[in-house]
Backbone bond lengths (Angstrom), bond angles and torsions (degrees), N, CA, C in turn:
res aa  C-N    CA-C-N  psi(-1)  N-CA   C-N-CA  omega(-1)  CA-C   N-CA-C  phi
1 M - - - 1.457 - - 1.546 104.68 -
2 V 1.311 114.45 -38.66 1.495 117.21 -176.10 1.559 108.69 -55.27
3 A 1.363 114.68 -48.47 1.481 119.75 -178.53 1.432 112.56 -57.77
4 K 1.338 118.61 -40.80 1.550 124.01 -179.54 1.631 103.64 -62.09
5 I 1.299 111.85 -48.80 1.581 117.37 -175.54 1.589 105.30 -56.15
6 K 1.296 115.97 -44.51 1.463 115.79 -176.39 1.390 113.11 -65.74
7 R 1.412 114.29 -37.65 1.533 119.63 -177.25 1.524 106.56 -69.89
8 L 1.358 120.60 -40.31 1.374 120.68 176.68 1.571 114.11 -64.34
9 C 1.330 116.84 -42.02 1.394 116.98 172.56 1.486 118.84 -57.17
10 K 1.395 112.38 -36.45 1.511 117.66 -178.74 1.452 104.39 -68.54
11 E 1.391 122.06 -39.72 1.474 122.78 -175.41 1.518 107.83 -65.78
12 R 1.337 117.96 -22.07 1.473 119.04 -179.25 1.532 109.95 -101.49
13 N 1.286 113.28 17.05 1.534 114.95 -175.68 1.428 120.37 54.85
14 M 1.266 112.20 42.27 1.632 116.26 179.21 1.513 106.17 -142.70
15 T 1.324 112.11 158.00 1.436 116.17 179.05 1.556 108.37 -96.35
16 L 1.390 117.32 172.32 1.372 122.91 -178.19 1.584 106.34 -70.11
17 K 1.289 117.29 -33.18 1.557 121.34 173.27 1.552 110.32 -60.42
18 D 1.388 118.80 -42.62 1.436 127.10 -179.13 1.536 104.20 -55.87
19 L 1.368 114.21 -52.14 1.408 118.40 -179.46 1.508 118.68 -61.84
20 E 1.282 112.11 -38.28 1.520 121.46 176.13 1.492 107.63 -65.76
21 D 1.289 121.74 -46.58 1.564 121.66 -174.63 1.582 103.96 -69.27
22 L 1.389 122.48 -30.88 1.427 119.77 -179.33 1.588 110.51 -67.62
23 L 1.353 110.37 -46.31 1.447 115.99 -171.54 1.523 113.56 -82.18
24 F 1.344 116.99 -35.27 1.470 122.36 -171.03 1.426 110.52 -128.52
25 P 1.378 121.27 60.82 1.404 123.94 -176.48 1.554 115.06 -60.92
26 G 1.265 111.45 141.45 1.490 113.98 -179.34 1.530 116.10 84.55
27 V 1.340 119.45 -11.35 1.414 125.63 -179.33 1.482 108.49 -89.46
28 K 1.283 112.09 122.58 1.580 114.34 -175.72 1.593 107.22 -95.11
29 G 1.287 110.96 154.32 1.427 116.85 -177.69 1.498 119.53 89.19
30 Q 1.242 122.29 159.21 1.433 124.14 172.73 1.546 113.19 -59.07
31 I 1.254 115.57 129.91 1.521 115.33 172.11 1.538 109.26 -117.80
32 I 1.339 123.78 -52.08 1.400 124.35 172.58 1.617 114.50 -62.56
33 G 1.262 111.88 -38.87 1.473 116.50 178.82 1.543 118.57 -61.08
34 R 1.207 116.78 -12.74 1.459 124.60 176.72 1.498 111.46 -104.42
35 W 1.222 118.94 6.10 1.556 118.47 -175.95 1.611 108.46 -68.85
36 D 1.320 124.32 -23.95 1.487 120.40 177.28 1.405 109.62 -68.75
37 E 1.409 122.95 -25.21 1.369 119.87 179.36 1.597 108.36 -101.65
38 N 1.200 123.84 -35.90 1.378 128.05 179.89 1.610 113.93 -116.00
39 R 1.203 112.76 109.80 1.527 118.95 -174.12 1.550 108.98 -64.78
40 P 1.298 113.45 129.74 1.470 124.34 -178.88 1.602 112.20 -73.39
41 S 1.253 114.15 161.08 1.527 116.27 164.82 1.385 117.46 -67.13
42 V 1.324 125.94 158.58 1.368 128.47 177.06 1.511 106.93 -60.93
43 D 1.429 119.59 -43.74 1.434 117.16 -179.32 1.447 116.78 -63.16
44 R 1.343 115.40 -31.08 1.461 114.96 176.40 1.515 116.13 -70.86
45 V 1.316 110.53 -35.14 1.513 116.43 177.23 1.535 110.64 -68.99
46 K 1.271 116.01 -35.61 1.471 123.72 172.88 1.485 110.99 -61.49
47 A 1.207 117.98 -43.84 1.440 122.89 -178.06 1.553 112.34 -69.29
48 V 1.235 118.43 -38.01 1.478 121.80 174.66 1.573 108.58 -67.87
49 A 1.260 116.44 -43.88 1.492 119.44 -179.57 1.473 110.83 -61.17
50 E 1.282 115.57 -41.70 1.575 116.97 174.72 1.381 113.56 -66.43
51 A 1.345 124.67 -44.02 1.478 130.76 179.44 1.596 105.41 -54.57
52 L 1.258 114.03 -45.28 1.444 122.40 -171.01 1.566 117.70 -81.57
53 G 1.308 108.86 -13.92 1.548 125.50 178.70 1.454 104.63 68.27
54 V 1.251 122.65 50.01 1.493 130.09 167.79 1.613 106.52 -130.78
55 T 1.393 106.39 167.38 1.398 110.18 175.63 1.429 115.18 -92.82
56 V 1.279 126.40 158.69 1.424 126.25 177.94 1.507 109.58 -52.33
57 D 1.291 117.16 -44.03 1.473 116.97 -174.60 1.523 107.54 -65.36
58 E 1.394 120.54 -36.87 1.420 118.91 177.09 1.534 113.59 -66.30
59 L 1.256 116.91 -33.96 1.480 124.21 173.75 1.584 115.96 -63.62
60 L 1.338 108.83 -36.62 1.438 114.89 -174.34 1.606 112.44 -90.17
61 R 1.354 113.19 -24.12 1.394 117.04 -173.70 1.561 111.45 -64.89
62 E 1.336 113.83 140.88 1.373 117.28 176.68 1.582 113.50 -66.80
63 D 1.187 120.40 138.85 1.583 120.49 172.79 1.456 111.61 -58.87
64 E 1.268 122.74 134.41 1.417 120.74 169.86 1.491 113.07 -95.50
């Protein structure tokens, strides 16, 4: 999922850090970048999907 989020960020001319700063201001360190190891809450996944203009399903779906 992290690779897909990075790709979507790049398509929107932003970095993963930009997205993290937007969604989680004041939180230091990688948050989204560690999601392949530590599963995020549904609320955080939903926030990322909304910020990137995709559905949660699109975000979670395996690329074909």
